[in-house]
N, C-alpha and C positions, 0 to 999 in steps of 0.2 A: 504493500500499499504507500503511494506516493504523498507526501505531505503537500497541501495546497500552499501556494506560494504566499508568503506573509503570514501564514498561519503558525500559532506557537503548538507545539507539542505539550501533553499534560505536564511533564516535568519542567518545561521553561515556563509555562502558565503558573506553576505552584510557586516557582523561583520568584517570578515578578509578584505575586500576590502576597508571599511572605515579605518580600522587600517592602512592598508598599505599607504592609501593616507596620512593619518597624519604622519606616519614614512617618506614619502617623503617630508612633508611641515616641518620635522624637529622636529616633536613631537612624542618622543619615547614611551610614555604612557598615558593612558586614564583610566577614571573610567567609571562605568556602566551608571551613568545619563548623563554624556557627551557623550558616544556612543548612547543612545537614542535620545538625541537631533540630533546628527548628523545623525542618520538614518532617523529621521522625516524631516530634513532639505533637503535630497537628494531624497525625495519620496519613501524611502524604508519603511515608517510608517505603510504601510498596512501589512507588515511581522510581526509588533510588534504589538500583541494585549494585552499584558499586561507587566509590569517591571517584573514579574516573569518569564514571556517568555524569556526575555532577560538574566536575571541572569541564568537560566539554560542551555541556549545556550552558555553563557560565561563559565560555569563549565564544558559542553561538550567538548568545545574546548579546555580548559585547561587540562582536563583528556587526550585528544588524543595528547597534546604536540604542538598545534598549539598557544596557547597562554601561558604565563606564568603569574603570579599574586603575589602580596604581600600587606601588609598593610602598608601603609604610616607610616613614623616616627610620634609617639604620639605628638611630640612637635608642628607639624605643624597645626593639627587641634584644638590643646589646644589654640595656638597663634591667631588662626582664629575664636576661639569661635563656632566650628561646630564638627559635628560627625566625626569620622576617616573614610577614604574612601579605598577600596581595589582598586589598581592599577593593570592595565593590560598593557602587551606588546606583540605585535605579535612575534613570533619565526620564525627563518629560515624555519622550518619545515611548519608552517603555510603560509609563502609568497610562498613555493613552491607548496602547496595544493591549493593556489589560482590560479596559473599558468594555468592549463587545462581550467579553466574557462574564463580567459582573452584570451586564444588562441580561444576558441569557439566563444568568443563574437566577437573578430577581423574578425574570418570567417564570421560569420553570418551578419556583418556590410555591408550595401548596399555600392558597390564599386562607386567611383566617377569617372565619366566620364569626359573629357574635352571637352569643348565647344569651338568651333572655332568660331571667329567673321565672320559675313557675308563679302564676297569680295566686 
């Protein structure tokens, strides 16, 4: 099965959705391992078969302009005695690409009906 041009696969859609949630919570950047944990926490872990899958999806999203990335300043990992991290942020284009999926989700959600109390 071929993917439609400009369509996001479920993993890419989940990454953008989780990045948008982080942005709404005031967290503008994330690294790959943190995203993997976030995906697992919100039951999207079935989309993630290996970390390689995640990093390939992050690279595709960046090449399409939905994410931007950069290496953190070298003094941060040196101070914390850990390897450097590649940080990612959702772009305006990424938020725009997420909107059709959010609209479809909203339309497919069951409508709530109001119950009235018996007289």
